[in-house]
Every structure is written in C-alpha cells, then in structure tokens.
C-alpha atoms as a printed R data frame, in Angstrom:
    type eleno elety resid chain resno       x       y       z
1   ATOM     1    CA   GLY     A     1   7.800  25.608  -5.178
2   ATOM     2    CA   ASP     A     2  10.302  23.714  -7.260
3   ATOM     3    CA   PHE     A     3  12.594  20.745  -6.700
4   ATOM     4    CA   MET     A     4  15.171  18.531  -8.356
5   ATOM     5    CA   MET     A     5  13.455  15.384  -9.604
6   ATOM     6    CA   GLY     A     6  15.461  12.237 -10.221
7   ATOM     7    CA   SER     A     7  18.759  11.091  -8.749
8   ATOM     8    CA   PRO     A     8  22.435  12.009  -9.102
9   ATOM     9    CA   ALA     A     9  24.690   9.634 -10.998
10  ATOM    10    CA   SER     A    10  26.408   8.753  -7.719
11  ATOM    11    CA   GLU     A    11  23.269   7.389  -6.020
12  ATOM    12    CA   ALA     A    12  23.507   3.659  -5.245
13  ATOM    13    CA   GLY     A    13  20.960   1.571  -7.132
14  ATOM    14    CA   ARG     A    14  20.213   4.315  -9.628
15  ATOM    15    CA   SER     A    15  18.615   3.440 -12.996
16  ATOM    16    CA   ASP     A    16  19.210   5.251 -16.268
17  ATOM    17    CA   ASP     A    17  15.654   6.650 -16.351
18  ATOM    18    CA   GLU     A    18  16.224   8.865 -13.301
19  ATOM    19    CA   ALA     A    19  17.984  11.820 -14.948
20  ATOM    20    CA   GLN     A    20  17.891  14.838 -12.651
21  ATOM    21    CA   HIS     A    21  15.891  17.855 -13.777
22  ATOM    22    CA   ARG     A    22  14.203  20.785 -12.098
23  ATOM    23    CA   VAL     A    23  10.405  20.748 -11.892
24  ATOM    24    CA   GLN     A    24   8.218  23.707 -10.964
25  ATOM    25    CA   ILE     A    25   5.058  22.981  -8.988
26  ATOM    26    CA   THR     A    26   2.699  25.704 -10.173
27  ATOM    27    CA   ARG     A    27  -0.684  24.450  -8.896
28  ATOM    28    CA   ALA     A    28  -1.369  23.693  -5.240
29  ATOM    29    CA   PHE     A    29  -2.617  20.170  -4.590
30  ATOM    30    CA   TYR     A    30  -3.557  17.881  -1.732
31  ATOM    31    CA   LEU     A    31  -2.225  14.342  -1.353
32  ATOM    32    CA   SER     A    32  -3.732  11.782   1.016
33  ATOM    33    CA   GLU     A    33  -1.577  11.141   4.062
34  ATOM    34    CA   THR     A    34  -1.865   7.377   3.573
35  ATOM    35    CA   GLU     A    35  -2.339   4.861   0.837
36  ATOM    36    CA   VAL     A    36  -6.003   4.045   0.203
37  ATOM    37    CA   THR     A    37  -6.990   1.409   2.743
38  ATOM    38    CA   GLN     A    38  -9.209  -1.603   2.188
39  ATOM    39    CA   GLU     A    39 -11.864   0.019   4.401
40  ATOM    40    CA   SER     A    40 -11.877   3.162   2.262
41  ATOM    41    CA   TRP     A    41 -11.942   1.110  -0.918
42  ATOM    42    CA   GLN     A    42 -14.990  -0.841   0.201
43  ATOM    43    CA   LYS     A    43 -16.911   2.333   1.000
44  ATOM    44    CA   VAL     A    44 -16.720   3.193  -2.700
45  ATOM    45    CA   MET     A    45 -16.044  -0.049  -4.578
46  ATOM    46    CA   PHE     A    46 -16.917  -3.714  -4.163
47  ATOM    47    CA   PRO     A    47 -15.520  -6.294  -3.627
48  ATOM    48    CA   ASN     A    48 -12.197  -6.006  -1.807
49  ATOM    49    CA   PRO     A    49  -9.602  -7.545  -4.154
50  ATOM    50    CA   SER     A    50  -6.729  -7.591  -1.650
51  ATOM    51    CA   GLY     A    51  -4.688 -10.674  -0.879
52  ATOM    52    CA   PHE     A    52  -3.519  -9.383   2.520
53  ATOM    53    CA   ASN     A    53  -6.772  -8.726   4.333
54  ATOM    54    CA   GLY     A    54  -7.057  -5.979   6.910
55  ATOM    55    CA   ALA     A    55  -9.324  -2.937   7.078
56  ATOM    56    CA   SER     A    56  -6.370  -0.596   7.725
57  ATOM    57    CA   ASN     A    57  -4.006  -2.301   5.292
58  ATOM    58    CA   PRO     A    58  -3.567  -0.696   1.893
59  ATOM    59    CA   VAL     A    59  -5.825  -2.063  -0.793
60  ATOM    60    CA   GLU     A    60  -3.799  -3.990  -3.401
61  ATOM    61    CA   GLN     A    61  -4.402  -5.987  -6.545
62  ATOM    62    CA   VAL     A    62  -6.082  -2.930  -8.055
63  ATOM    63    CA   SER     A    63  -5.399  -1.989 -11.669
64  ATOM    64    CA   TRP     A    64  -4.769   1.538 -12.917
65  ATOM    65    CA   ASN     A    65  -8.271   1.502 -14.392
66  ATOM    66    CA   ASP     A    66  -9.732   0.332 -11.061
67  ATOM    67    CA   CYS     A    67  -8.084   3.314  -9.402
68  ATOM    68    CA   GLN     A    68  -9.518   5.640 -12.037
69  ATOM    69    CA   SER     A    69 -13.004   4.323 -11.242
70  ATOM    70    CA   PHE     A    70 -12.447   4.871  -7.513
71  ATOM    71    CA   CYS     A    71 -11.204   8.411  -8.123
72  ATOM    72    CA   GLN     A    72 -14.068   9.325 -10.436
73  ATOM    73    CA   SER     A    73 -16.569   8.078  -7.850
74  ATOM    74    CA   SER     A    74 -14.883  10.135  -5.135
75  ATOM    75    CA   GLY     A    75 -14.070  13.382  -6.942
76  ATOM    76    CA   LEU     A    76 -10.368  12.662  -6.604
77  ATOM    77    CA   ARG     A    77  -7.464  11.730  -8.879
78  ATOM    78    CA   LEU     A    78  -4.085  10.059  -8.922
79  ATOM    79    CA   ALA     A    79  -1.035  12.215  -8.370
80  ATOM    80    CA   THR     A    80   1.172  12.960 -11.322
81  ATOM    81    CA   GLU     A    81   4.648  11.487 -11.092
82  ATOM    82    CA   SER     A    82   6.143  14.930 -10.451
83  ATOM    83    CA   GLU     A    83   3.646  15.633  -7.672
84  ATOM    84    CA   TRP     A    84   4.331  12.254  -6.126
85  ATOM    85    CA   GLU     A    85   8.099  12.739  -5.961
86  ATOM    86    CA   TYR     A    86   7.768  16.342  -4.750
87  ATOM    87    CA   ALA     A    87   5.519  15.153  -1.902
88  ATOM    88    CA   CYS     A    88   7.702  12.140  -1.100
89  ATOM    89    CA   ARG     A    89  10.844  14.250  -0.863
90  ATOM    90    CA   ALA     A    90   9.173  16.802   1.433
91  ATOM    91    CA   GLY     A    91  12.145  19.101   0.942
92  ATOM    92    CA   THR     A    92  14.821  16.389   1.157
93  ATOM    93    CA   THR     A    93  17.384  15.667  -1.545
94  ATOM    94    CA   GLY     A    94  18.773  12.241  -0.635
95  ATOM    95    CA   ALA     A    95  17.864   8.712  -1.675
96  ATOM    96    CA   TYR     A    96  15.121   8.575   0.979
97  ATOM    97    CA   ALA     A    97  13.009  11.155   2.801
98  ATOM    98    CA   GLY     A    98  14.530  10.038   6.113
99  ATOM    99    CA   ASP     A    99  15.654   6.826   7.789
100 ATOM   100    CA   LEU     A   100  14.225   4.051   5.614
101 ATOM   101    CA   ALA     A   101  14.049   1.406   8.338
102 ATOM   102    CA   SER     A   102  11.849   3.623  10.512
103 ATOM   103    CA   MET     A   103   9.687   4.926   7.640
104 ATOM   104    CA   ALA     A   104   9.003   1.867   5.483
105 ATOM   105    CA   TRP     A   105   7.702  -1.677   5.410
106 ATOM   106    CA   PHE     A   106  10.061  -3.278   2.886
107 ATOM   107    CA   GLY     A   107  11.946  -6.492   2.275
108 ATOM   108    CA   ASP     A   108  14.057  -6.220   5.428
109 ATOM   109    CA   ASN     A   109  11.198  -5.887   7.917
110 ATOM   110    CA   SER     A   110   7.792  -6.582   6.333
111 ATOM   111    CA   GLY     A   111   7.601 -10.319   6.955
112 ATOM   112    CA   ASP     A   112   6.426 -10.694   3.342
113 ATOM   113    CA   SER     A   113   3.142  -8.876   3.902
114 ATOM   114    CA   THR     A   114   1.529  -5.464   3.777
115 ATOM   115    CA   HIS     A   115   0.864  -3.723   7.091
116 ATOM   116    CA   PRO     A   116  -1.709  -1.243   8.420
117 ATOM   117    CA   VAL     A   117  -1.012   2.313   7.303
118 ATOM   118    CA   LYS     A   118   0.476   4.898   9.685
119 ATOM   119    CA   GLN     A   119   2.562   2.337  11.600
120 ATOM   120    CA   ARG     A   120   5.915   3.708  10.428
121 ATOM   121    CA   LYS     A   121   7.238   7.263  10.734
122 ATOM   122    CA   PRO     A   122   5.883   9.846   8.258
123 ATOM   123    CA   ASN     A   123   8.030  12.147   6.167
124 ATOM   124    CA   ALA     A   124   8.520  15.804   7.102
125 ATOM   125    CA   TRP     A   125   5.147  16.723   5.552
126 ATOM   126    CA   GLY     A   126   3.194  14.113   7.508
127 ATOM   127    CA   LEU     A   127   2.786  11.598   4.678
128 ATOM   128    CA   TYR     A   128   2.990   7.919   5.627
129 ATOM   129    CA   ASP     A   129   4.290   4.938   3.649
130 ATOM   130    CA   MET     A   130   5.652   6.953   0.759
131 ATOM   131    CA   HIS     A   131   8.432   4.375   0.914
132 ATOM   132    CA   GLY     A   132   7.384   0.723   0.994
133 ATOM   133    CA   ASN     A   133   4.181  -1.120   1.932
134 ATOM   134    CA   VAL     A   134   2.738  -1.051  -1.626
135 ATOM   135    CA   TRP     A   135   3.806   0.513  -4.896
136 ATOM   136    CA   GLU     A   136   1.580   3.450  -5.837
137 ATOM   137    CA   TRP     A   137   0.014   4.179  -9.210
138 ATOM   138    CA   CYS     A   138   0.636   7.611 -10.721
139 ATOM   139    CA   GLU     A   139  -1.399   9.278 -13.429
140 ATOM   140    CA   ASP     A   140   1.470   9.206 -15.927
141 ATOM   141    CA   GLY     A   141   2.210   6.954 -18.813
142 ATOM   142    CA   TYR     A   142   5.809   5.754 -18.547
143 ATOM   143    CA   ALA     A   143   8.467   7.622 -20.526
144 ATOM   144    CA   GLN     A   144  12.232   7.140 -20.355
145 ATOM   145    CA   SER     A   145  12.490  10.716 -19.116
146 ATOM   146    CA   ALA     A   146  10.020  11.717 -16.411
147 ATOM   147    CA   SER     A   147   7.873  14.788 -17.011
148 ATOM   148    CA   SER     A   148   9.688  18.109 -16.592
149 ATOM   149    CA   THR     A   149   6.452  19.817 -15.504
150 ATOM   150    CA   GLN     A   150   3.726  19.157 -12.961
151 ATOM   151    CA   GLN     A   151   1.590  17.697 -15.764
152 ATOM   152    CA   ALA     A   152   1.375  13.944 -16.259
153 ATOM   153    CA   SER     A   153   3.388  12.499 -19.124
154 ATOM   154    CA   THR     A   154   1.473  10.630 -21.823
155 ATOM   155    CA   GLY     A   155   4.453   8.294 -22.225
156 ATOM   156    CA   ILE     A   156   4.139   4.876 -23.825
157 ATOM   157    CA   VAL     A   157   0.524   3.988 -24.497
158 ATOM   158    CA   GLY     A   158  -0.718   1.389 -22.013
159 ATOM   159    CA   THR     A   159   2.358   1.525 -19.759
160 ATOM   160    CA   ARG     A   160   1.893   3.225 -16.392
161 ATOM   161    CA   VAL     A   161   4.225   4.517 -13.679
162 ATOM   162    CA   LEU     A   162   4.515   3.119 -10.151
163 ATOM   163    CA   ARG     A   163   6.415   4.797  -7.343
164 ATOM   164    CA   GLY     A   164   7.522   4.153  -3.775
165 ATOM   165    CA   GLY     A   165   8.477   0.485  -3.589
166 ATOM   166    CA   GLY     A   166   6.624  -2.261  -1.783
167 ATOM   167    CA   TRP     A   167   6.747  -4.757   1.053
168 ATOM   168    CA   TYR     A   168   8.951  -7.210  -0.854
169 ATOM   169    CA   ASP     A   169  11.513  -4.715  -2.240
170 ATOM   170    CA   GLY     A   170  15.054  -4.162  -1.124
171 ATOM   171    CA   ALA     A   171  16.126  -0.695  -0.039
172 ATOM   172    CA   SER     A   172  17.107   0.327  -3.563
173 ATOM   173    CA   GLY     A   173  13.583  -0.239  -4.870
174 ATOM   174    CA   CYS     A   174  12.171   2.100  -2.220
175 ATOM   175    CA   ARG     A   175  14.338   5.077  -3.151
176 ATOM   176    CA   THR     A   176  12.501   8.367  -3.690
177 ATOM   177    CA   ALA     A   177  13.616   8.571  -7.326
178 ATOM   178    CA   ASP     A   178  13.054   4.910  -8.214
179 ATOM   179    CA   ARG     A   179  10.563   4.387 -11.049
180 ATOM   180    CA   ALA     A   180   8.723   1.228 -12.031
181 ATOM   181    CA   ARG     A   181   6.485   0.613 -15.024
182 ATOM   182    CA   THR     A   182   3.810  -1.908 -15.863
183 ATOM   183    CA   PRO     A   183   0.974  -2.305 -18.359
184 ATOM   184    CA   GLY     A   184  -1.548  -1.330 -15.693
185 ATOM   185    CA   GLY     A   185  -2.806  -4.658 -14.373
186 ATOM   186    CA   THR     A   186  -3.174  -5.988 -10.855
187 ATOM   187    CA   ASN     A   187  -0.533  -7.259  -8.465
188 ATOM   188    CA   HIS     A   188  -0.346  -8.095  -4.757
189 ATOM   189    CA   HIS     A   189   2.236  -5.377  -4.194
190 ATOM   190    CA   VAL     A   190   0.465  -2.523  -6.010
191 ATOM   191    CA   GLY     A   191  -1.964  -0.001  -4.499
192 ATOM   192    CA   PHE     A   192  -2.428   3.764  -4.673
193 ATOM   193    CA   ARG     A   193  -3.071   7.028  -2.855
194 ATOM   194    CA   VAL     A   194  -5.279   9.868  -4.016
195 ATOM   195    CA   ALA     A   195  -4.791  13.529  -4.810
196 ATOM   196    CA   ARG     A   196  -6.966  16.558  -5.312
197 ATOM   197    CA   THR     A   197  -6.206  19.889  -6.924
198 ATOM   198    CA   SER     A   198  -6.600  22.766  -4.497
199 ATOM   199    CA   GLU     A   199  -9.607  24.973  -5.259
C-alpha cells in the first residue's frame, strides 16, 4: 500500500523535518509486535546492558551497531524509517495511532522508567509500544527530508534515526511523525524492534 508520511503544518509540536510526502510500500515485510525485550536480547547477546532491569522490559542502552549485531545473529534487520511510520500509523492519519494515554508509557504515566512490553493497548495492526516506552532505532541515516521510498536513507554519515518516543518524553515527542537523530551511541531511553522482509 501507500501512505502519507510526515505531519501537516497544523500539527501541534511539529518540527520542520516532518514534511508530508507519499510513500509507496512495494515489498511486504514483517515487524515484531513488541520492542526487543531483555530476555530476547540475552538469548542472542551478552551481557544485558539495560539500566531498568526486567526480563519483559525492552532492552535499552544498545547502540545502533549493537542492534546490527543482534539482527545479523538472528537473520533479522531494523525497519527502515518509512516502514516504521507505515506500521505505526496502521492506517491512521493523526498525530497518534489512537489514544496516547492508553497506548504509551511516556512522561505523563511512566514513573520515570521503562515497563514490560504489551501492557498498553496495541495499534490497529496489533503492534505494541510504537509510542513511548523506548525510542526505536531505524536502519536509516538521518536526513532533513525522510526517505520518499521504502528504502533506507543514507543521510548524514554516522547520524541515525530514532522513532516513537520514550518513557521520559512529553506527548509531542511520541507523535507518529516525530523524528529524532543521534550519532548511534547508547542511552537509557533507546531500544529497538526487529523486521524481516517477507519471502
């Protein structure tokens, strides 16, 4: 299918790198229903780097390169930024894929901590924590304009894209179209989920 990526100029909290554009999804793909948990991480990688310990909590303090190692060991990959937003929206067009307070652990309700996955409501496609809990690495390098295709953008060398917002963010930072960028290092509010191209 296709969808409108980005946000309209009227959306509250919008940044200037969220220009709306149509993206065609031409290759079927799978996306994990949850963020990668600490239990899943430890089945593949060692040790558990997370600051908020809990087997069902999302793994955090993992770098983009750490996630690449996990994916290569598992036959998986990170989602491209276009795939991530397409999956997050699940056919919606607003700032969020539903009622944020019921779908997300964020600054208003998290108690300054991550939480076990699948505790909040999923989006219409059954994906949990697309808003909040931890920011999620995408495959893309950051560019001022997000990719107009399903392919990952090469962007600025060494600067990677994060999506979804985290446990400490206000509502604006958890918007579907919100984009963050970082050099690719570790942080206590950054994790990931995995994707796989359909055979």
